[in-house]
C-alpha positions in Angstrom: -0.1 -0.1 -0.2 1.2 3.2 -1.3 2.2 6.1 1.6 -1.1 9.0 1.4 -0.1 12.8 1.3 -0.4 13.3 5.2 2.5 10.3 5.4 4.5 11.6 2.5 3.9 15.2 4.1 5.1 13.9 8.1 8.2 11.8 6.4 9.2 15.3 4.1 8.7 17.3 7.6 10.7 15.1 9.7 13.8 14.7 7.1 13.8 18.7 6.4 14.3 19.2 10.2 17.1 16.2 10.7 18.9 17.3 7.4 19.0 21.1 8.6 20.4 19.9 12.1 23.1 17.9 10.6 24.0 21.4 8.6 23.7 23.3 11.6 26.1 20.7 13.2 28.3 20.2 10.9 28.8 23.9 10.0 29.5 24.2 14.1 33.4 25.1 14.0 33.9 25.6 18.1 32.9 21.4 18.2 35.6 19.7 19.6 37.5 16.8 17.2 36.2 14.2 18.9 32.3 15.0 18.2 32.9 15.8 14.3 30.5 12.5 13.8 27.8 14.3 15.5 25.9 15.4 12.4 25.8 11.6 11.4 23.0 11.2 13.7 20.1 13.2 12.4 21.2 12.2 8.6 21.1 8.0 10.1 17.2 9.2 11.3 16.5 10.7 7.5 17.8 8.0 6.3 15.8 5.8 8.3 13.0 7.0 7.8 13.4 7.0 4.1 14.7 3.3 3.7 11.4 1.9 5.7 9.0 4.8 5.2 6.6 2.1 5.1 6.4 1.9 9.1 4.8 5.7 8.5 1.6 3.9 7.7 1.2 2.9 11.6 1.0 6.6 12.7 -1.4 6.8 14.2 -2.8 3.1 13.7 -0.6 2.0 16.3 0.4 3.9 19.1 3.1 2.0 19.4 5.1 2.7 16.1 4.0 6.3 16.5 6.0 6.3 19.9 9.1 5.2 18.7 9.3 6.9 15.7 9.1 10.5 17.9 11.0 9.1 20.7 13.8 8.3 18.0 13.2 11.6 16.7 14.2 13.4 19.6 16.8 11.5 20.5 18.6 11.7 16.7 17.7 14.9 15.8 16.9 17.5 18.2 19.5 16.2 21.0 22.6 16.7 19.1 21.1 19.7 17.9 20.7 21.6 21.2 23.9 20.0 22.5 25.9 21.9 19.7 24.0 25.0 20.1 24.5 24.5 23.9 27.9 24.7 23.7 28.4 21.0 24.1 28.0 20.9 27.6 28.7 16.9 28.6 27.0 15.4 31.1 29.3 11.9 31.5 32.8 13.6 30.5 34.7 10.5 31.5 36.5 9.1 28.2 34.1 11.3 26.0 36.9 11.5 23.4 37.5 7.8 23.0 34.1 7.0 23.1 31.9 9.7 22.0 32.3 7.8 17.9 31.2 4.4 19.7 28.1 6.2 21.0 27.3 7.7 18.1 27.6 4.5 15.8 25.8 2.8 18.1 23.1 4.8 18.5 22.6 4.7 14.5 23.0 1.0 14.4 19.8 1.0 17.4 17.7 3.2 15.1 18.1 0.9 11.7 17.4 -2.4 13.9 14.6 -1.1 15.1 13.1 0.7 12.1 13.5 -2.8 10.4 12.1 -4.9 12.8 8.9 -2.2 12.9 9.0 -2.5 8.5 8.9 -6.1 8.6 6.3 -5.9 11.2 3.9 -3.9 9.1 4.1 -6.2 6.2 3.1 -9.1 8.2 0.2 -7.8 9.5 -0.8 -4.6 7.3 -4.3 -6.2 6.3 -5.9 -6.4 9.8 -3.9 -3.0 10.7 -5.6 -0.9 7.1 -8.7 -2.4 8.3 -10.8 1.0 9.3 -13.6 -0.7 10.8 -15.7 1.1 13.5 -16.2 -1.7 16.2 -18.3 -1.8 19.2 -17.0 -2.0 22.0 -18.5 -3.2 25.5 -16.8 -4.2 28.8 -18.0 -6.6 31.8 -16.6 -6.2 35.2 -17.6 -9.0 37.5 -17.9 -8.3 41.1 -14.7 -11.0 42.4 -13.2 -8.3 40.3 -14.5 -5.0 42.4 -14.2 -7.2 45.9 -10.3 -7.3 44.7 -10.0 -3.8 43.7 -11.7 -2.8 47.5 -9.2 -5.2 49.2 -6.3 -3.7 47.5 -8.2 0.2 48.8 -8.1 -1.6 51.8 -4.5 -2.9 51.8 -3.3 0.7 51.0 -5.4 2.6 53.3 -4.0 -0.3 56.2 -0.7 0.7 54.4 -1.0 4.2 55.1 -2.3 4.1 58.9 0.8 1.7 59.5 3.0 4.1 57.9 1.6 7.9 57.1 4.5 8.8 55.7 4.1 6.7 52.5 2.2 9.9 51.3 6.0 11.4 50.8 6.4 9.8 47.9 3.1 11.3 46.4 2.7 15.1 45.3 -0.1 17.0 44.0 0.5 19.3 41.0 -0.6 22.1 42.9 3.0 21.7 44.4 4.7 22.0 40.6 6.5 25.3 41.6 8.0 23.9 44.9 11.6 23.9 44.8 12.2 20.4 45.7 8.9 18.9 43.6 11.2 16.3 41.9 13.6 15.6 44.1 11.6 12.1 45.7 13.8 9.0 46.4 10.8 6.4 47.0 14.1 4.1 48.6 15.1 7.3 50.6 11.7 7.4 52.1 10.6 3.7 52.6 14.6 3.4 54.7 13.4 6.5 56.4 10.4 5.0 58.1 11.2 1.5 57.8 12.2 1.0 61.1 11.7 -3.0 61.2 10.2 -5.4 59.3 5.9 -4.6 59.7 7.1 -1.0 59.3 9.5 -2.0 56.1 6.8 -4.3 54.6 4.3 -1.8 55.0 6.0 1.2 53.0 6.9 -1.5 50.2 3.7 -2.9 49.7 1.6 0.1 49.9 3.9 2.0 47.5 3.2 -1.0 44.9 -0.6 -1.0 45.5 -1.0 3.2 45.7 0.6 3.1 41.8 -1.7 0.6 40.4 -4.5 2.5 42.0 -3.5 5.8 41.1 -4.4 4.4 37.2 -7.0 1.3 38.5 -9.5 3.5 40.1 -10.2 6.1 37.7 -10.5 3.7 34.6 -13.0 1.5 36.1 -14.3 5.2 37.3 -14.5 6.3 33.5 -15.9 2.3 32.3 -18.9 3.5 34.6 -19.2 6.7 32.9 -20.8 4.5 29.6 -23.6 4.3 31.3 -24.6 7.5 32.4 -27.3 8.0 29.5 -26.3 12.0 29.2 -23.9 12.2 26.6 -22.5 15.7 28.0 -22.4 14.3 31.2 -20.8 11.6 30.5 -18.0 13.2 28.6 -17.5 16.2 31.4 -16.9 13.4 34.4 -15.1 11.4 32.4 -12.5 14.0 31.2 -12.4 15.1 34.8 -11.5 11.3 35.9 -8.7 11.7 33.3 -6.3 13.9 35.2 -7.0 11.9 38.8 -3.0 10.7 38.6 -2.2 14.6 38.4 -2.8 14.7 42.6 -0.8 11.6 43.1 2.7 12.1 41.9 5.6 10.4 42.6 9.1 10.7 42.2 8.8 10.1 38.4 6.1 12.8 36.8 6.6 10.8 33.5 4.1 8.3 35.3 1.8 10.5 35.8 1.4 12.0 32.6 1.9 8.7 31.0 -1.5 8.1 33.3 -3.6 11.0 32.0 -2.8 10.3 28.5 -4.1 6.7 28.7 -7.0 7.7 30.5 -7.8 10.0 28.0 -7.0 7.3 25.2 -9.5 4.6 27.1 -12.5 8.2 27.2 -12.3 7.9 23.2 -13.1 4.6 23.1 -15.3 4.7 26.2 -17.4 7.6 23.8 -17.2 5.1 20.7 -15.5 7.5 18.7 -14.9 6.4 15.0 -11.5 4.9 13.6 -11.0 8.3 12.3 -11.8 9.9 14.9 -9.9 8.1 17.3 -6.5 8.6 15.9 -6.7 11.7 15.1 -7.4 12.4 18.8 -4.6 10.2 20.0 -2.5 12.2 18.0 -4.0 15.2 20.0 -3.3 13.7 22.6 0.3 13.2 22.5 1.2 16.5 20.9 -0.7 18.0 24.2 1.3 15.5 26.5 4.9 16.7 24.5 3.1 20.7 25.2 2.7 20.0 28.7 6.2 18.5 29.1 8.0 21.6 27.6 5.9 24.0 29.8 7.1 21.8 32.6 10.7 22.4 31.3 10.2 25.7 31.2 8.5 26.4 34.6 11.9 24.6 36.3 14.1 26.2 33.9 12.7 29.3 36.2 13.3 27.8 39.7 16.9 27.1 38.5 20.2 27.7 38.6 21.1 28.0 34.9 20.9 30.8 32.7 20.6 29.3 29.5 17.5 27.5 28.4 19.1 26.2 25.3 22.0 24.4 28.0 19.0 23.8 29.9 17.0 22.2 27.5 20.0 19.9 25.9 20.4 18.9 29.2 17.1 17.7 30.0 17.0 16.1 26.1 19.9 14.5 26.7 19.2 12.7 30.3 15.5 12.2 29.7 16.0 11.1 26.6 18.9 8.9 26.8 21.4 11.1 24.1 24.2 9.6 22.6 26.3 11.2 25.6 24.7 9.3 28.3 24.9 6.2 26.2 28.7 6.7 26.0 28.5 5.5 29.7 28.3 2.4 28.9 31.6 2.1 27.4 33.2 2.9 30.7 31.8 -0.1 32.8 34.5 -2.3 33.5 34.3 -5.5 31.5 34.5 -8.6 33.8 32.5 -11.0 33.0 30.9 -11.7 36.7 29.8 -7.7 36.6 28.1 -8.3 32.8 26.2 -11.4 34.2 25.3 -10.3 37.9 23.8 -6.6 36.3 22.1 -8.6 33.5 20.3 -11.1 36.3 19.9 -7.5 38.2 17.2 -6.4 35.3 14.9 -8.8 36.6 15.4 -9.7 39.8 15.7 -6.8 41.6 12.9 -5.2 39.7 11.1 -8.1 40.6 8.2 -6.9 43.7 10.1 -7.4 46.8 13.3 -8.6 45.2 16.1 -7.1 46.8 14.4 -9.7 49.7 13.2 -12.7 47.7 17.0 -12.7 46.6 19.0 -11.3 48.7 20.3 -8.7 46.8 23.7 -7.3 48.1 25.1 -5.6 45.6 25.0 -1.8 44.6 22.4 -1.8 41.8 22.7 -0.6 38.0 22.0 2.9 38.2 24.6 3.4 41.3 26.7 1.2 39.5 26.4 3.4 36.6 27.0 6.7 37.7 29.8 5.4 39.8 32.5 4.5 37.0 31.0 7.9 35.2 31.2 10.4 38.4 27.7 11.0 37.9 24.2 11.2 39.6 20.7 10.8 38.8 21.7 9.3 35.2 20.4 6.0 34.0 22.3 3.4 32.5 20.3 3.0 28.2 19.1 0.5 26.8 21.3 0.0 23.9 24.1 0.8 26.5 23.7 -1.9 28.6 22.8 -4.2 25.8 26.5 -3.6 24.3 27.4 -4.2 27.9 25.8 -7.2 28.0 26.2 -9.2 24.8 28.7 -7.1 22.8 28.2 -4.6 19.5 26.5 -7.3 17.3 23.8 -7.9 19.7 23.3 -4.8 21.6 20.1 -3.8 20.0 18.7 -7.3 20.9 16.6 -5.3 24.1 15.8 -2.6 22.0 14.0 -4.9 19.4 12.1 -7.2 21.9 10.5 -4.4 23.8 10.0 -2.6 19.9 8.3 -6.3 19.6 6.6 -6.5 22.2 5.0 -2.3 22.2 4.2 -3.0 18.5 1.9 -6.2 19.3 0.3 -4.6 22.4 -0.5 -1.4 20.0 -2.2 -4.2 17.1 -4.1 -5.9 19.9 -5.5 -2.1 21.4 -7.0 -1.6 17.9 -8.9 -4.7 17.9 -9.7 -5.3 21.1 -13.6 -4.8 21.6 -12.9 -5.6 25.6 -12.7 -2.3 27.0 -11.0 -3.4 30.5 -7.8 -5.0 28.9 -7.3 -1.1 26.4 -5.7 0.5 29.8 -3.1 -2.3 30.1 -2.2 -2.7 26.5 -2.0 1.4 26.2 0.5 1.4 28.9 2.5 -1.7 27.8 2.8 0.3 24.3 3.8 3.1 26.4 6.4 1.7 28.6 8.1 -0.6 26.3 8.0 1.9 23.9 9.7 4.1 26.3 11.9 1.7 27.2 14.1 2.0 24.1 14.7 5.6 24.2 13.6 7.5 27.2 13.5 4.4 30.2 15.9 1.7 30.1 16.1 -1.9 31.1 15.1 -1.9 34.4 12.7 0.5 34.3 10.6 -1.3 31.8 10.7 -4.4 33.9 9.8 -2.3 37.2 7.1 -0.8 35.1 5.6 -4.6 33.6 6.1 -6.4 37.5 4.5 -3.8 39.3 1.6 -2.4 36.9 1.4 -4.4 33.9 1.2 -7.9 35.2 -1.3 -6.4 38.1 -3.6 -5.7 35.5 -3.1 -8.4 33.3 -3.9 -10.8 36.9 -6.8 -8.7 37.2 -8.0 -9.4 34.2 -7.8 -13.1 34.5 -9.7 -13.0 37.3 -12.8 -11.2 35.6 -12.9 -13.1 32.8 -13.0 -16.2 34.4 -15.6 -14.9 36.8 -18.4 -13.2 34.1 -17.3 -16.0 31.6 -18.5 -18.5 34.5 -21.4 -16.2 35.2 -22.5 -16.8 31.4 -22.2 -20.1 31.5 -24.5 -20.1 34.5 -26.8 -18.2 33.2 -26.8 -19.7 29.8 -27.5 -23.0 31.4 -30.2 -21.8 33.3 -32.0 -21.2 30.1 -31.7 -24.5 28.9 
């Protein structure tokens, strides 16, 4: 299927921006010699977009493909541009004269691998992907599901009564101007109030449950809005419910923003918006989220000690979108095989709920390990960087490709799922694993999988079992 003019316009627009970015970087004569190849990053994005142009057919039909492409645009086009304009301010400074060229090459290898996977995914599913028939959505929520949610709420209340300090890990959007609004470390708060086994168990358990409830409760409220006969009140009330997560912002404000975007998307399905309008709303929601992030950064800039806004944005893009400078930090890690095996296992065992207790992890985890060897703070090791650290260059994109595949499949199921209840899980899966390639890393992605996606899936299984059994019983009674 040929690209329509809208898709060509998008590819052309992003390619022109990429070329201009590359030219601007190339003409900057103040750059250090070891950044001579920096202009290749925007060019690689342009080349990958044109080589695998068919993947743009998935925008906005597949939310995962949409997010992945846009995130790579920020990482490979905007990040090097702002980095150059800001005067090459580095976060990782150790061995950058040696490692930067390797990091640039590794970043190019990653996007080509991921775009190739998306290309093959599209061609293996294009018949159903291009199907724009309107679906009738439904939802059946059984009593066991509702009871399970009530039990979780009671457990959260119980944990709060035992350790009221648990709420220090959450902020309301009303306090966004506070100087220390983003300085929340759940680990520090848990250690602060964990005086014995009971209080530690309460802090850890309550933290897990509250993060699930922040998405689960508004989901149920929005689903119930489907039964409101007055369409005006259904739209108004469901819209307000979408912003509940902004009153429970934890250490990662991105989580609350993702929750709000997810709920807004769910709302469009609940209101049974047509396919074309729904896809348009998805793009509007993503664009609105990007604008919110930009205004958030502008607000934080005014509360920072940085004088240059360009330098501030350059630092934020590099940090939040795992720029090549952060990628270069993986080359500074010790190459001992025991370190590599240990931290590869930690990505799964340490991120599992109560993982530190179950597996008795005594060594420092991957983030402090990465920061120690790079003499930095608050930086996360990138997915492509750790893929290289664990498996070497040839297999370095393995996590990125796997995450992309999981995200794409979730996005594919999202479009074809008629039951409203799983849609939130599928949207979150698309977001988390897409962002796991660029914005997050292996550790954070697995935490989101274990602590958010998996519990939602288990609740769905309970609901399917109880509603199916009820249907079968009712059918038998009729017979």
